[in-house]
C-alpha positions in Angstrom: 100.6 132.7 129.0 98.6 130.6 126.6 101.7 130.1 124.4 103.6 128.8 127.4 100.9 126.2 128.2 100.9 125.1 124.5 104.7 124.8 124.6 104.6 122.6 127.8 102.0 120.4 126.1 104.2 120.0 123.1 107.2 119.2 125.3 105.4 116.5 127.2 104.0 115.1 123.9 107.5 115.0 122.4 108.9 113.3 125.6 106.2 110.7 125.3 107.0 110.1 121.6 110.7 109.8 122.4 109.9 107.3 125.2 107.9 105.1 122.8 110.6 105.3 120.2 113.2 104.3 122.7 111.3 101.4 124.1 109.2 100.4 121.1 110.0 96.7 120.9 109.8 96.3 124.7 106.3 97.8 124.7 105.2 95.7 121.7 106.5 92.6 123.3 104.9 93.4 126.6 101.5 94.0 125.0 101.8 90.9 122.8 102.5 88.6 125.8 99.9 90.4 127.9 97.3 89.5 125.3 98.6 85.9 125.2 98.4 85.7 129.0 94.8 87.0 129.0 93.9 84.4 126.4 95.5 81.6 128.4 93.5 82.6 131.5 90.2 83.1 129.7 90.2 80.4 127.0 92.6 77.8 128.2 95.9 76.5 126.9 94.8 74.5 123.8 92.4 77.1 122.5 95.1 79.8 122.8 97.6 77.6 121.0 95.1 77.0 118.2 94.4 80.8 117.9 98.2 81.5 117.8 98.8 78.8 115.2 96.0 80.0 113.0 97.2 83.6 113.3 100.7 82.5 112.2 99.2 80.6 109.3 97.3 83.8 108.3 100.4 85.9 108.6 102.3 83.4 106.4 99.5 83.4 103.7 99.4 87.2 103.8 103.2 87.4 103.5 103.1 85.1 100.4 100.5 87.3 98.8 102.4 90.5 99.6 105.9 89.4 98.7 105.8 86.4 96.5 109.4 86.5 95.2 110.8 87.3 98.7 109.0 84.3 100.1 110.2 82.0 97.3 113.8 83.2 98.0 113.2 82.5 101.7 112.1 78.9 100.9 115.0 78.4 98.5 117.5 79.4 101.3 115.9 76.8 103.7 115.9 74.0 101.2 
């Protein structure tokens, strides 16, 4: 009986993992835009835009530190 309950728990966990794998990008997009919407409502438009711009700059700087040659190749393709 205990083994059957454990099996049901594993099945439901596997179903949940499969659901998240199937809809991974939809879930990530939903959560990202939910956070942006909450920021708009609480902080206002320009504060939220400033936060997003600064985050993108931080991502760019981090990307250059992580993958210097890849970033230089990216810049060369655009110029």
